[in-house]
N, C-alpha and C positions, 0 to 999 in steps of 0.2 A: 504494500500500500504506500504510494507516494503521497506525502502530506505537504500541501503547499498553501500558504496563506500570507499575502503581503500585508505586513503590519509593522508599525513603529511603536514600540511599547516603552513605558517607564516602569521599572521594577522597584517596588518599595523595599526598603532595607529591613522592614519588619518580618519579611519572609513567612507569610502565611497567617498573620494575625487578623482577626476579625475586628469589627468596631469596638467590641468589648474586651479585646486583648487576648482572646482564646484561639486555639487551633483545633482543626479536626484531629481526632486521635486515630491513628492507624495501628492495628495489631496484626499479628501473623508473621510467619517467616518468609524470607525472600524466596520467590518462586512459587509461592502458594497464593491463592486469591485473597487479597487483603480484606480485613474487616475494618470499615471506616465509620467512626462515630462523629456525627456533625454536632458542633456545639450550638447552644442557644445564642441568639444575637444575629445581627446582620453581617454579611461578609464585607470585606473591603472592596473598593471599586477597581483597584489595579491588580494585574496578575502578580502572584507571589509564589515563590519557590522555596521549598523546605527540603533539606537533605535528611532523610529519616534514618538511613544507614549507609555506610561507605564500604564498597567492595574492595577486593584486593587484586582484581584483574587489570588488564591493560586499559589505559584511559582511552576513551573515544576521541577521535580527531576530526577536525573539519574535513569534509570530503568523504568521510566514512559512510558505509551503510550500517545503521544502528538497528540492532534487533532488540526488541523489548516487549515484555508483556505489559498490558495497561488495563486498569480498571477506571471507568469514568462513571461518575454519579452526580446527580443534581444536589444542590445545597440542602434540599429537603431530606437527603439520604436515599432517595429513590434511585435504583440502578439505571444507567443510561446504556452502556455497552461495556464489554470486556473481552479480552482475548483468552482468558484462562479457560472458560467453558468450552471454547472451540479448539483448544489445544494447538493453536497456531499463533505465535507471537507476531506482532506487527513489524513491518520492515519500513524504516524511514530512510530515504535516500537523500543524503546531504551532498548534492552534486553541484552546488553553486546557484541553483534556482532558489526562489524565495519560499523556503519552508517556514512554517509559523515560527516567529521569534520566540514564543513561549516554549515550543518544543526544542528549539536550538539551545536555549538557555538551560533547559531541564536536562538535556541528553548529552551535549557535547562537553568534553573535558571531564567526564565522570568515569571512574573505574568500573569495569564490569563487576557485577554483583551488587551494585548500589541500588537503593530504593529511594525514589524521589517523589515528592508530592508537589503538584501544581494546583493552585486555586486561582481561577480566572473566569472572567465573563466568557460566555460561550463563543461569541464572535471571534475572540482572540485565542481560544483554546482548541477550536476544531477547524479542520481543513475543508475546502469545498466539496471533496468527495465523501465527507462524513456529514450526512444530512442533519439539519437542526430539527429533529423530529420531537415535538412536544416541548421544546424550549424556545425562548426568544433569544436574540443576540445578546441581550443584557443579563440574562439569567446566569447565575454563578454555577460553575461546574468544579468538581474536585477530581483530579486525575492522580492516580498513583502508578508510577512506572517502576518495573523491575528491569534494570538494564542487563541484558544478557551479554552484550559485547558489541564492539564496533569492528568492522572489517572493510578492507579496500574493496571497491566495486568489482575489480577484476581478480579478487582473491582466488588463488588456485594452489594446488600442491606444489611445494617448493621445487623449483628446477624442472617442472613438467610443462608440456604444451597443453593447449586447451583440449578438453575431452572430445573424442570422436567415437561414433558408434562403430564397433567392429563389423567388418564387411560380411562375416559369416554368422552373425548373431541372428537368430530367428525367435519368434514368440514361444516356440515349444522348448527352447533351451532352458537349462537351469541358470540361475544367477552366476556370474563369472567374476572372479577377482582379477582385475587387470594390474593393480599395484597393491602390494601389501603395506599397510600402514604400521607404524610402531608406537603410535600415541595411545591415549586412553581408550579403553574399551567402550563401545556403544551398548548401552543396556536398554532393555524394554522399559518404557515409561520415561526415559530420559529425553531431553531436548537435543536434537542434532542439527548442526549448522552445515549446510551443503551448498555446492554449486552443481547444476545438472543441465543436461540437454536431453530432449525427448524427440524421437523420430517416429514418424508414422510408418506402419507396415502395410503393404510391402514396398512402398516407394522409397522408404528411408529418408524422406524429406523431414528436415527439422521443423517441428511445429511448436515447440516451446523451449525456452532456455532461460535460466536465471541470469545469464550474462545480458541477454536482451532486456530482461525485466529491470535491470539496474544493479544486480549484485546478489550476494548470498541470501538464502532464506533459511528460516528455522522452523522445525516441526517437532511436535511431541510424538514419540513413537508409541502410539496407542491405536487400537483398532478404530477405524472410522476417521482418523485424522490424516492418514497417508494411505496411498494405494496398498492393498495387501501384499503385493510383490515387494514393495519397499520395506515393509515391516519385516518380512521374512529374510530379506537380503541384508539389511543393515544391522540388525541385532547380532552382537557378537563380533562385529568388525571393529577396526581400530582407526582412530584419527590418522589421516594421511593415506587412507585407502582410496582406490578408484575401483568402482564396480560397474559391470555391465548387467543391467537388470531388465529382462523381458517382462512385459505385462500383458496378459491376455485380454481379450475384449471384455471379459467379465470384471476386470479391475476398474473400468471406468468407461465413460462415453467416448465415442469416436473410433472405436475399434482398437486392435492391438497396437501397442507402442513399445519402443525399445529405448531404454534410458541408459545413460552413463552418468554416474553420480560420484562426485568427489566429496569425501568426508573431511570437512575443515575443522570441526570442533564438536565436542559433546559436553553437555551440561547435565549432570546427574541431578535427581531431585534434592540431594543434600547440598548442591552448589550454593 
C-alpha cells in the first residue's frame, strides 16, 4: 500500500497530550494487536507522536520501504482499521513522493521493533487510498505502529541477480530450493519479508512482482494469509534462501502460477 498525502504539519512538543494533559494508554506486546484506552477530554488539534517502545533493529532510512503493522481507531475508541487481523503488514514506500508527513515522522529514523503512537486529525493521518469512511477530516484518529523494518526498494540476496523463473519449472513440480540461505529459520506463524516474481503458466509471462510494486512485502505465515504453496515452501527455510514455488490453479484466481521468492528476513512472534 503506497500512502501519499501532501501536507505541511507543525508537530507539538507535547507528543500526544490531550487538552487535559493525558495520553491514550497502549498495552500489549510488540507484534500483537494493541489495546488502546482513550482518555477523557478533548484531543489536541495538531498531530502528535509518542514513542511507546524502542526496538533494537536497524533504523529506517529515507528512501526505504517500511513494513509495519498498524492499528487505527477513532478518538471514541471505536476501531477504524488494522493490519493485525488480516495478517499482512502495510508497506509504505518512501520513494521521494509526498507520503503523509505524519507517517514520515512516525516511521523514518526508528529502529525496527519500535512501537509508535500517532494522534492526528484524520485528514493528516490517512492517505487518499484509505477512505474516510465514517469520519470527517477533522475527527481525531489514534494510530499505533509496530515497525517491522525498513528495506531498500531493490533489496535482494547479497551478491545475487534478480530472480528469474527456471525454464523447466512446471505447476506439477515440487517447490525447489535455488539458493540455500544461512540466516534465521522461517517458522509457521512468523512474519516473513520477501521479494518475489510471479509468472503465468504456460506463457511464463511475469504478471506480478514486488520489484514493480515498489519493494519488499511482509506476510504472516498462516493459512489464508498467503497462497498454500507459499506456506508449505517457506516454513523451515532460512533467510537468504531463493525458492522456486509452483502454485496450482486451486491456490488462487487466474490459473496456475510459478513464483520465485527471495527470503530477506523473518520476524518471529517473540520479535
